[in-house]
FIKOLZA-1660 file (N, C-alpha, C; in steps of 0.1 Angstrom, whole numbers, plus 5000, padded with zeros to 4 digits):
% residues 147
   i   px   py   pz ch aa at
   1 0084 2401 9755  A  X  N
   1 0092 2406 9766  A  X CA
   1 0105 2397 9766  A  X  C
   2 0118 2406 9767  A  X  N
   2 0130 2400 9766  A  X CA
   2 0134 2397 9779  A  X  C
   3 0138 2385 9783  A  X  N
   3 0145 2380 9796  A  X CA
   3 0159 2386 9798  A  X  C
   4 0161 2387 9811  A  X  N
   4 0174 2389 9814  A  X CA
   4 0185 2378 9808  A  X  C
   5 0181 2366 9807  A  X  N
   5 0190 2354 9800  A  X CA
   5 0192 2359 9786  A  X  C
   6 0182 2362 9779  A  X  N
   6 0183 2367 9764  A  X CA
   6 0191 2378 9763  A  X  C
   7 0189 2389 9772  A  X  N
   7 0197 2402 9769  A  X CA
   7 0213 2398 9772  A  X  C
   8 0215 2388 9781  A  X  N
   8 0229 2385 9783  A  X CA
   8 0233 2377 9772  A  X  C
   9 0224 2367 9767  A  X  N
   9 0228 2359 9754  A  X CA
   9 0233 2368 9741  A  X  C
  10 0224 2380 9741  A  X  N
  10 0225 2390 9731  A  X CA
  10 0240 2396 9731  A  X  C
  11 0241 2400 9744  A  X  N
  11 0257 2408 9747  A  X CA
  11 0266 2398 9747  A  X  C
  12 0267 2386 9750  A  X  N
  12 0276 2378 9751  A  X CA
  12 0282 2372 9736  A  X  C
  13 0269 2372 9727  A  X  N
  13 0272 2367 9713  A  X CA
  13 0278 2379 9707  A  X  C
  14 0280 2392 9713  A  X  N
  14 0287 2401 9706  A  X CA
  14 0282 2406 9693  A  X  C
  15 0269 2408 9691  A  X  N
  15 0263 2411 9680  A  X CA
  15 0267 2425 9677  A  X  C
  16 0272 2429 9665  A  X  N
  16 0277 2442 9661  A  X CA
  16 0262 2454 9661  A  X  C
  17 0262 2463 9663  A  X  N
  17 0252 2474 9662  A  X CA
  17 0242 2470 9649  A  X  C
  18 0249 2470 9638  A  X  N
  18 0241 2468 9625  A  X CA
  18 0236 2456 9621  A  X  C
  19 0234 2445 9632  A  X  N
  19 0232 2433 9631  A  X CA
  19 0216 2429 9634  A  X  C
  20 0208 2440 9627  A  X  N
  20 0193 2439 9628  A  X CA
  20 0189 2427 9625  A  X  C
  21 0193 2419 9613  A  X  N
  21 0187 2408 9609  A  X CA
  21 0188 2398 9619  A  X  C
  22 0202 2396 9624  A  X  N
  22 0203 2387 9635  A  X CA
  22 0193 2389 9647  A  X  C
  23 0193 2401 9652  A  X  N
  23 0183 2405 9663  A  X CA
  23 0170 2403 9659  A  X  C
  24 0166 2404 9648  A  X  N
  24 0151 2400 9644  A  X CA
  24 0150 2386 9644  A  X  C
  25 0161 2379 9638  A  X  N
  25 0159 2363 9639  A  X CA
  25 0159 2357 9656  A  X  C
  26 0167 2364 9663  A  X  N
  26 0167 2359 9678  A  X CA
  26 0153 2364 9683  A  X  C
  27 0148 2375 9680  A  X  N
  27 0134 2379 9686  A  X CA
  27 0125 2368 9680  A  X  C
  28 0124 2364 9668  A  X  N
  28 0115 2353 9663  A  X CA
  28 0116 2341 9670  A  X  C
  29 0131 2337 9673  A  X  N
  29 0129 2325 9681  A  X CA
  29 0126 2325 9695  A  X  C
  30 0127 2336 9701  A  X  N
  30 0121 2337 9714  A  X CA
  30 0106 2338 9712  A  X  C
  31 0099 2346 9704  A  X  N
  31 0085 2346 9700  A  X CA
  31 0079 2331 9699  A  X  C
  32 0088 2324 9693  A  X  N
  32 0082 2309 9691  A  X CA
  32 0085 2300 9701  A  X  C
  33 0091 2305 9712  A  X  N
  33 0092 2296 9724  A  X CA
  33 0108 2290 9725  A  X  C
  34 0114 2294 9717  A  X  N
  34 0129 2288 9718  A  X CA
  34 0137 2297 9728  A  X  C
  35 0147 2291 9732  A  X  N
  35 0157 2298 9742  A  X CA
  35 0169 2298 9736  A  X  C
  36 0179 2308 9739  A  X  N
  36 0193 2306 9733  A  X CA
  36 0202 2309 9746  A  X  C
  37 0210 2300 9750  A  X  N
  37 0220 2298 9759  A  X CA
  37 0234 2300 9753  A  X  C
  38 0243 2309 9759  A  X  N
  38 0255 2310 9755  A  X CA
  38 0263 2301 9766  A  X  C
  39 0267 2290 9760  A  X  N
  39 0274 2277 9769  A  X CA
  39 0282 2269 9759  A  X  C
  40 0292 2262 9764  A  X  N
  40 0300 2254 9756  A  X CA
  40 0291 2241 9755  A  X  C
  41 0288 2238 9742  A  X  N
  41 0282 2224 9738  A  X CA
  41 0292 2215 9742  A  X  C
  42 0288 2201 9743  A  X  N
  42 0296 2192 9745  A  X CA
  42 0304 2190 9733  A  X  C
  43 0319 2184 9735  A  X  N
  43 0324 2179 9725  A  X CA
  43 0331 2192 9719  A  X  C
  44 0335 2191 9704  A  X  N
  44 0339 2203 9698  A  X CA
  44 0331 2211 9690  A  X  C
  45 0317 2209 9692  A  X  N
  45 0306 2218 9686  A  X CA
  45 0307 2231 9688  A  X  C
  46 0304 2240 9680  A  X  N
  46 0301 2256 9685  A  X CA
  46 0289 2258 9686  A  X  C
  47 0278 2249 9684  A  X  N
  47 0266 2252 9686  A  X CA
  47 0258 2239 9687  A  X  C
  48 0247 2237 9691  A  X  N
  48 0236 2227 9692  A  X CA
  48 0222 2230 9693  A  X  C
  49 0214 2223 9690  A  X  N
  49 0203 2225 9692  A  X CA
  49 0195 2213 9698  A  X  C
  50 0189 2217 9708  A  X  N
  50 0182 2204 9716  A  X CA
  50 0167 2207 9716  A  X  C
  51 0161 2198 9706  A  X  N
  51 0146 2198 9703  A  X CA
  51 0138 2198 9715  A  X  C
  52 0139 2186 9723  A  X  N
  52 0131 2185 9734  A  X CA
  52 0131 2195 9744  A  X  C
  53 0141 2204 9746  A  X  N
  53 0139 2217 9754  A  X CA
  53 0139 2230 9746  A  X  C
  54 0136 2228 9732  A  X  N
  54 0133 2240 9723  A  X CA
  54 0145 2251 9728  A  X  C
  55 0160 2246 9727  A  X  N
  55 0172 2253 9732  A  X CA
  55 0181 2253 9722  A  X  C
  56 0186 2264 9718  A  X  N
  56 0197 2266 9711  A  X CA
  56 0209 2270 9719  A  X  C
  57 0222 2261 9718  A  X  N
  57 0233 2263 9728  A  X CA
  57 0243 2272 9718  A  X  C
  58 0251 2280 9721  A  X  N
  58 0261 2288 9712  A  X CA
  58 0272 2289 9719  A  X  C
  59 0283 2283 9718  A  X  N
  59 0296 2286 9725  A  X CA
  59 0297 2299 9725  A  X  C
  60 0307 2303 9736  A  X  N
  60 0310 2318 9737  A  X CA
  60 0323 2320 9727  A  X  C
  61 0327 2309 9725  A  X  N
  61 0342 2311 9714  A  X CA
  61 0335 2316 9699  A  X  C
  62 0325 2315 9697  A  X  N
  62 0320 2319 9683  A  X CA
  62 0323 2334 9678  A  X  C
  63 0323 2342 9690  A  X  N
  63 0324 2357 9690  A  X CA
  63 0340 2359 9687  A  X  C
  64 0349 2351 9693  A  X  N
  64 0363 2352 9692  A  X CA
  64 0367 2347 9679  A  X  C
  65 0361 2337 9672  A  X  N
  65 0363 2331 9660  A  X CA
  65 0358 2339 9648  A  X  C
  66 0348 2350 9651  A  X  N
  66 0342 2354 9640  A  X CA
  66 0333 2346 9633  A  X  C
  67 0325 2337 9639  A  X  N
  67 0316 2328 9633  A  X CA
  67 0302 2328 9639  A  X  C
  68 0300 2340 9647  A  X  N
  68 0286 2339 9653  A  X CA
  68 0275 2338 9643  A  X  C
  69 0275 2345 9633  A  X  N
  69 0264 2343 9625  A  X CA
  69 0263 2331 9618  A  X  C
  70 0270 2324 9611  A  X  N
  70 0265 2309 9606  A  X CA
  70 0265 2301 9618  A  X  C
  71 0270 2301 9629  A  X  N
  71 0266 2290 9639  A  X CA
  71 0250 2294 9644  A  X  C
  72 0250 2307 9646  A  X  N
  72 0235 2311 9650  A  X CA
  72 0223 2307 9641  A  X  C
  73 0228 2310 9627  A  X  N
  73 0219 2306 9616  A  X CA
  73 0216 2289 9616  A  X  C
  74 0227 2282 9615  A  X  N
  74 0227 2269 9615  A  X CA
  74 0217 2263 9626  A  X  C
  75 0219 2266 9637  A  X  N
  75 0212 2262 9649  A  X CA
  75 0196 2268 9648  A  X  C
  76 0193 2280 9643  A  X  N
  76 0181 2284 9641  A  X CA
  76 0172 2277 9628  A  X  C
  77 0179 2271 9622  A  X  N
  77 0176 2261 9610  A  X CA
  77 0169 2251 9617  A  X  C
  78 0176 2246 9624  A  X  N
  78 0173 2233 9634  A  X CA
  78 0159 2236 9642  A  X  C
  79 0160 2247 9647  A  X  N
  79 0149 2252 9654  A  X CA
  79 0134 2253 9644  A  X  C
  80 0137 2258 9634  A  X  N
  80 0125 2257 9626  A  X CA
  80 0122 2242 9621  A  X  C
  81 0132 2235 9617  A  X  N
  81 0130 2222 9613  A  X CA
  81 0122 2213 9622  A  X  C
  82 0124 2219 9634  A  X  N
  82 0119 2210 9647  A  X CA
  82 0102 2211 9648  A  X  C
  83 0097 2222 9641  A  X  N
  83 0084 2224 9644  A  X CA
  83 0076 2217 9631  A  X  C
  84 0063 2213 9635  A  X  N
  84 0057 2215 9645  A  X CA
  84 0056 2203 9656  A  X  C
  85 0063 2194 9654  A  X  N
  85 0061 2183 9662  A  X CA
  85 0075 2178 9670  A  X  C
  86 0087 2185 9670  A  X  N
  86 0097 2183 9677  A  X CA
  86 0108 2175 9671  A  X  C
  87 0105 2168 9660  A  X  N
  87 0115 2160 9654  A  X CA
  87 0118 2168 9639  A  X  C
  88 0130 2168 9638  A  X  N
  88 0137 2175 9627  A  X CA
  88 0134 2170 9613  A  X  C
  89 0124 2180 9607  A  X  N
  89 0119 2177 9592  A  X CA
  89 0125 2187 9581  A  X  C
  90 0127 2184 9570  A  X  N
  90 0130 2192 9561  A  X CA
  90 0120 2206 9559  A  X  C
  91 0126 2218 9559  A  X  N
  91 0119 2230 9556  A  X CA
  91 0113 2232 9542  A  X  C
  92 0123 2226 9534  A  X  N
  92 0118 2227 9518  A  X CA
  92 0123 2238 9510  A  X  C
  93 0136 2244 9518  A  X  N
  93 0140 2256 9510  A  X CA
  93 0150 2250 9499  A  X  C
  94 0149 2252 9487  A  X  N
  94 0158 2250 9477  A  X CA
  94 0164 2261 9472  A  X  C
  95 0178 2262 9476  A  X  N
  95 0186 2271 9468  A  X CA
  95 0200 2264 9464  A  X  C
  96 0204 2271 9453  A  X  N
  96 0220 2268 9450  A  X CA
  96 0230 2274 9456  A  X  C
  97 0240 2268 9459  A  X  N
  97 0253 2274 9466  A  X CA
  97 0265 2273 9457  A  X  C
  98 0274 2281 9459  A  X  N
  98 0286 2282 9451  A  X CA
  98 0293 2266 9452  A  X  C
  99 0299 2265 9441  A  X  N
  99 0306 2249 9442  A  X CA
  99 0314 2247 9451  A  X  C
 100 0325 2256 9457  A  X  N
 100 0332 2257 9467  A  X CA
 100 0325 2253 9481  A  X  C
 101 0312 2261 9482  A  X  N
 101 0305 2258 9494  A  X CA
 101 0299 2245 9495  A  X  C
 102 0294 2241 9482  A  X  N
 102 0288 2228 9482  A  X CA
 102 0299 2215 9484  A  X  C
 103 0311 2218 9479  A  X  N
 103 0322 2208 9483  A  X CA
 103 0323 2208 9497  A  X  C
 104 0325 2220 9504  A  X  N
 104 0326 2220 9519  A  X CA
 104 0316 2213 9526  A  X  C
 105 0304 2215 9522  A  X  N
 105 0291 2208 9527  A  X CA
 105 0292 2195 9529  A  X  C
 106 0296 2188 9516  A  X  N
 106 0298 2175 9513  A  X CA
 106 0309 2169 9522  A  X  C
 107 0318 2175 9524  A  X  N
 107 0328 2171 9531  A  X CA
 107 0325 2169 9545  A  X  C
 108 0319 2181 9552  A  X  N
 108 0314 2181 9566  A  X CA
 108 0303 2169 9569  A  X  C
 109 0294 2168 9560  A  X  N
 109 0285 2158 9560  A  X CA
 109 0293 2144 9560  A  X  C
 110 0303 2141 9553  A  X  N
 110 0307 2128 9551  A  X CA
 110 0315 2124 9563  A  X  C
 111 0323 2134 9568  A  X  N
 111 0333 2133 9582  A  X CA
 111 0328 2136 9595  A  X  C
 112 0318 2145 9596  A  X  N
 112 0314 2150 9610  A  X CA
 112 0298 2147 9614  A  X  C
 113 0289 2140 9605  A  X  N
 113 0277 2137 9607  A  X CA
 113 0271 2124 9602  A  X  C
 114 0261 2119 9610  A  X  N
 114 0255 2104 9609  A  X CA
 114 0247 2107 9595  A  X  C
 115 0248 2095 9588  A  X  N
 115 0241 2096 9574  A  X CA
 115 0226 2098 9578  A  X  C
 116 0220 2093 9587  A  X  N
 116 0205 2098 9591  A  X CA
 116 0201 2109 9595  A  X  C
 117 0214 2120 9594  A  X  N
 117 0209 2133 9599  A  X CA
 117 0212 2142 9587  A  X  C
 118 0219 2136 9576  A  X  N
 118 0226 2143 9567  A  X CA
 118 0215 2152 9558  A  X  C
 119 0202 2150 9556  A  X  N
 119 0194 2157 9548  A  X CA
 119 0192 2171 9556  A  X  C
 120 0188 2168 9569  A  X  N
 120 0186 2181 9578  A  X CA
 120 0199 2189 9577  A  X  C
 121 0209 2184 9581  A  X  N
 121 0222 2190 9582  A  X CA
 121 0225 2199 9568  A  X  C
 122 0223 2192 9556  A  X  N
 122 0227 2197 9546  A  X CA
 122 0217 2209 9542  A  X  C
 123 0204 2207 9547  A  X  N
 123 0196 2221 9545  A  X CA
 123 0200 2232 9552  A  X  C
 124 0205 2228 9565  A  X  N
 124 0209 2240 9574  A  X CA
 124 0221 2247 9570  A  X  C
 125 0231 2237 9564  A  X  N
 125 0243 2244 9557  A  X CA
 125 0239 2253 9546  A  X  C
 126 0231 2247 9538  A  X  N
 126 0227 2255 9526  A  X CA
 126 0220 2270 9530  A  X  C
 127 0211 2268 9538  A  X  N
 127 0202 2280 9545  A  X CA
 127 0212 2290 9549  A  X  C
 128 0222 2284 9558  A  X  N
 128 0231 2295 9566  A  X CA
 128 0240 2302 9555  A  X  C
 129 0243 2296 9544  A  X  N
 129 0252 2303 9534  A  X CA
 129 0244 2314 9525  A  X  C
 130 0232 2315 9527  A  X  N
 130 0223 2323 9518  A  X CA
 130 0224 2338 9522  A  X  C
 131 0227 2349 9516  A  X  N
 131 0224 2362 9520  A  X CA
 131 0211 2367 9527  A  X  C
 132 0203 2359 9523  A  X  N
 132 0191 2362 9531  A  X CA
 132 0185 2352 9541  A  X  C
 133 0195 2345 9546  A  X  N
 133 0192 2333 9555  A  X CA
 133 0185 2337 9567  A  X  C
 134 0185 2350 9572  A  X  N
 134 0178 2352 9583  A  X CA
 134 0162 2353 9580  A  X  C
 135 0160 2359 9569  A  X  N
 135 0145 2360 9565  A  X CA
 135 0139 2347 9561  A  X  C
 136 0148 2339 9556  A  X  N
 136 0146 2326 9552  A  X CA
 136 0139 2318 9565  A  X  C
 137 0149 2318 9574  A  X  N
 137 0144 2312 9587  A  X CA
 137 0132 2318 9596  A  X  C
 138 0131 2331 9593  A  X  N
 138 0121 2338 9602  A  X CA
 138 0107 2335 9594  A  X  C
 139 0107 2333 9582  A  X  N
 139 0097 2329 9574  A  X CA
 139 0092 2314 9578  A  X  C
 140 0104 2304 9580  A  X  N
 140 0101 2292 9580  A  X CA
 140 0093 2291 9597  A  X  C
 141 0101 2297 9606  A  X  N
 141 0094 2298 9618  A  X CA
 141 0080 2304 9619  A  X  C
 142 0077 2314 9611  A  X  N
 142 0064 2318 9612  A  X CA
 142 0054 2307 9606  A  X  C
 143 0059 2301 9595  A  X  N
 143 0048 2291 9588  A  X CA
 143 0047 2277 9596  A  X  C
 144 0058 2275 9604  A  X  N
 144 0058 2259 9611  A  X CA
 144 0056 2260 9624  A  X  C
 145 0059 2269 9633  A  X  N
 145 0061 2270 9645  A  X CA
 145 0049 2280 9652  A  X  C
 146 0043 2274 9662  A  X  N
 146 0032 2283 9666  A  X CA
 146 0038 2293 9677  A  X  C
 147 0034 2303 9678  A  X  N
 147 0041 2315 9689  A  X CA
 147 0037 2312 9702  A  X  C
% end
């Protein structure tokens, strides 16, 4: 059952009608007990995952900036990484990325993340860059998280 808050989140994220894969991902997150809130995370982040609350926060600015998909995918990876015990651990998805994407990921990790979170952040960036990212995350949620 979809809550009013969830419907509002979907509307505010401004997902286009053909975004069936993102809608399926959002339903999977909800089915596994996660919530999605549209609100400004602290600082300059466009999204964040709060493991203790099983909550994804997505900035309302992502729609205007055209980055809804990558931000939602990134935070959804962290949700899957948080299962089954609440601490982020690698899912184990190993995919190659375009050299330009790999370079950008290295830059982001070096300049915006703490070294102790580099592995889970790198995995989130790699997964979000995949054309089948939604399905990869849904599979990880189904395998790692209890409904």
